[in-house]
N, C-alpha and C positions, 0 to 999 in steps of 0.2 A: 521714514524720512525720504525726501526726494533730493537728488543731487542734480544741479544744472551745471554743465561744463561748457564754457565758451572758449574755444581754442582760436585765438587771434594770432595774426602774424607777429605783432609786437608784444603781446601780453597774453598769458593764460589766466583765466578766471574761473572760480567755482563759487556757487551759491547753494547753500543747503537750506532746505525748508523742513522744519520739524512738523511732519504730517500728523503726529499724534495730537499736538496742540490744536491744529486746525480741525481735526475730527471732533474734538471736545468742545468746539464752539469758539475757540480763540483764533487769532489771526495767524498764529504759527510764527516761530522765531526764525529769522533769516541770519545766516552766518556766511559772510563773504571772505574769500581769500583770492589773492592775485600775485602774479610773479612775472617779471619781464622775461620774454621768450628769447633769451640770448645767453651767451657764456663767453668766458675768456680762457685761453690756454696759456698758462704761465710757465715759461721754461725755468729749469733749475738755475737759481741765481741767488747769491747772498742777500742782495737788496730786497728782492721779492720775498725771500723767506722772512726777512725782518718785518715787512709790512703784514704778511699773512699772520705771523704770530701775534701781532698787535690787535688784529681785528677778529671778532667772533664770527667767522664765516665758515661755512661747510666747504671743505676742499676734497675733491675726488682725484685719485691717481690714475693717469691714463698715458701709456706709452712714453714714459719719461717726462711728462708734463703734469702740471696740477691744473685741474679744471674747477672754475668757480661759476656757479649758475645764478641767473636771475638778477635781482636788484643789486646784490653785492658785486656782481660782475661789472655793472655800470659804474659803480663808485670806484672800483679798482682800476678800470681800464685807463683812465687818464693819468692816474697816479703812477702806474707801472708802464705807461706808454705801450700798451698792447691793444690790438684791434678787438672790437666787439664782434662776435660771430653769431649770426642768427641761428636759432634752433631749427627754424623752417627754412629750407633752401628755396629761394624765390617764392616764398609763401606756401610751399608744399612740404608735407612730411618726408623726411629722408628715409624712405622705406628700404632703399638699397644700401644704406650705410648703417652697419650694426651699431657702431658707437653713437651715431646721431640718434638712432631709434632709442637706445638706452638712455641718452640724456633727456630726450623728450619724456620718456616714461618716468624718470626720476623727478623731473620738474613737475609733472602732473600729480604724481603720488604725494609730493610734498604739500599739495593744496587740499588733500583729503585726509581726515582723521584716520590714523591707522586702525585696522580691524573694524572699521565702521561698516554697517550693513544698511542698504538702501532699498526701498520698495521699487524705485525706478531711477535710472540715470538718463538724463536728457542732455543732448549735446549738439553743438555746431562743429562742422569740420572745415578746415582751411580750404578756401576756394569754393565752398558751398557744394561740395560733391555729396548730394543727399541720397545717392544710390546705396541702399543698405548692404549690397554685395560688393561694393568697391573695396580695393585693397586698403585704402585709408580707413574706411568704416570698420573693416575687419580687424585691423591693427588696434584701433582705439577701443573697439568693443572688448577685445581680449584684456585690455588693461583694467577694465572695470567689471569683468565677469565674476570675479571672486567676491565683489561687494553687492552685485545685483544681477539677477537673471534677466531682467528686462532693461534693454538699452535702446533708446530711440534717438534719432537724429532729425534735424530740421534746418531749413534755410535760415541763415542769420538775419537776412532782411525781413522775413516774415516774423521771426521771433521779436525783432526790434519793433515791428509794427504793433504787436500786442502790448509792448511796453509803453508806446508813445501815443497810440491812437484811441485811447479809452473815451476821450471827450467827443470824438466823432464816430462812436460806435464801431471802432476798429475798422474804419473805412478811410482809405487814403493811399498815397504814394510815398513810400519811404526810401530815401537814398542814403545809404550808410557808407561813407568813404573811409575805409580803413587804411592800414599801412601798405598792403600789397593788392587788395581787391576793393571793388566797390560793389556792395550787395544792394540790389534794387528789388523791391517787392510792392506790388499793387494788391491791396486787399479790399474786399467788400464784406462787411459784417464779420470780419476775422478770417474769411476764407481767401486763400491766395488765388488771384486771377493771373498773376504774372510773377515769376521768380527768376531773376537773371543775375549774373555776376560778370562784371567787367574787370579785366586784368589791369587796372590802373588804381593808384592809391598814393598816399602821402610819401611813401618810400620811393615810388617811381619818380615823383617830383624831386625829392631830395637828391637822388642819385644823378639825375640829369643836370640839375643845377650845379652840383659839386663838380661834375665832369666838365661842364661848359665853362666854369669859372676857375678851373684848376684848384679846387679846394682840397688840399691833401695835408695829412699829418704824417709824421714818421715815428716808427717804433724805435726801441733802444738799439736795434741792429741796423737802422738806417733804411728799412723797407717802408715804402710809402703806401698809404691806403686812404680811401675817401674819408673826409671829415664829416660824416653824416651827423654825429652828435652836435658838431658846431653849426651845421646848417639848421638843424632842428631848433637849437637855442636862438639863432638869429631870427628865424621865422616868427618866433613868439614876440618879437619886438617891432614887427612891421605890419602894415595893413595894405591889402591890394587896392584899396580906394585912394591911397596916397599917390602923389605925383611921382613918377619914376624918372623925371628929368634929372640927369646927372647921376642916376643910381642904376647902373646896368644890372646889378643883381636883382633889384626889385622889378625891373622891366622883364627880365627872363622869368622870374617867379610868376608874374602876372600872365605871361604868355603860356607857361606850362599849365597853370590852373585853367586858363581859357580852353586849352586843348583837352584837358580832362573833362571839363563841363560839356564840350561838344561831343566827346566820345561817349559820355553817359547818355546824352540826348539821342544820339544816333542809335545806340543800343536799345533804348526804350522804344523809339519809333519803329525799328525793325521788328521787334517782338510784338508790339501792339498791332502792326499792320496785318498780322495773321491771326489775331485773337478776336473772337466774336464776343466772348464774355465781357471784355472791357467796354463794350458799347452799352452796357446796361445802366450806366450812371445817369440819373435824372438831374443831379445837382453837381456843381463844381467840386472838383476833388482837391482836398488839401495836400500840399507837398511838404514833407519834413526832411530837412537835411541834417544828418547826424554823423557821428564818428570823429575821431581825432583829426583826420585829414580834412574834414569838412568844416572845422572850426575856424579856419582862416578868415579874417575879416574881409568882407567883400566877395567871398566865393559864392554866397547865395545870389548875388546880383548876376554873376556870370552864369550860374545854373538857370536862373530865371530867363535870361536873355537867350540861352541855348534852347530851352524848352519852347520859347516863343517862335523859334525859327523852324520847328518841325511840325508835322501834321499829327495831331492826336485825336482819337475818337471821343474825347470828352473835354470839358472846360477845366482849367486849372484855377483854383481859388487864389493861392499865393504860395510863395516859397518861404518857409520859415526855418531858421537855424535853431536847433535845440541845444541846450547846454550839454557838454560832454559828460557822460556817465559810464564808468568802466563796466558796471554791472547791468547796464540796460538790456543787453541781449540775453544774459542769463536770467534776468527777472522776467523777460518776455517768454522764455521757455516755460517757466513755472506758471505764468498766467495762461498761456495757451493750453497747458495740461489741465489746469483747473476749470477752464471754460469748456473743455471737452470737444474742441474743434476737430472734426475728423479730417483726415487727409493732410494734416500738418506735420505730425510727428510720425516718422517711419520707424518701424521696429527692425532692428538688425537681426541677422540670422544667428 
């Protein structure tokens, strides 16, 4: 069996491929699991105890508080009026926080069958640090060493390109706007010509909108925190192409998305300016916009406009938004491995 692990800022996902079925001529069964990358800390309180007893949730004891991980934490956060705490600090693994490391490990272990053995583990790392010797790579590799001796990592943008670009022979530019990062990959016949990551994402937008509009909520003790869940819920009801007249929230949201689009374009221009391999395209390159942060209506038009303002060594065919798929990156890891593309999956020490 092969295990693909996509460690995103907002969600952890695993996808298991039954390699035995594939070797016998079948397509192989895929089993996917996912969990929100957050938790809540519930102080000792009679009301909280009552809610916890009613719900079938896993509760961890930690320094006088009760910890609830994943999707259950999201459901309980508003009921108990406690803030959601991300497992990844600003999109990075909390390597210097023993408790944080343990919570990440528990969350990931819950997405893998106990005592399962895998031929290989393929993974993406937050922030696309694809150096096999990096502290993040070492920490995550140790988590899966008991289940597989072979652990490989890849850039999430290139993995996504393998999931989305089959119709164009795995050739194109993929822009994956996640919660904390934007992973960008230019591939030609499946080989990465450019792999970059910009430190902007949907959560960056939500944070700045909440601060600029003073969107706060208060916990039971009166402490305020940013109403990020409320911002996310509101964003699902609006479109960037709508008129923002009389709607200051929408006007700020559009400006923030425009800033992100220009930041992405500038990052691409700077990287391609020193790349000779990117000049080999004889035809216009398709551009695919993916990720939860990229699903905002009208964002594709902002990206198209930003790309038209920069100097590129090749022509762009069009900018297309693809439907959000939680397991697209994990599936791309499996596809890349099956295609045997060298230089994509790096083996950890």
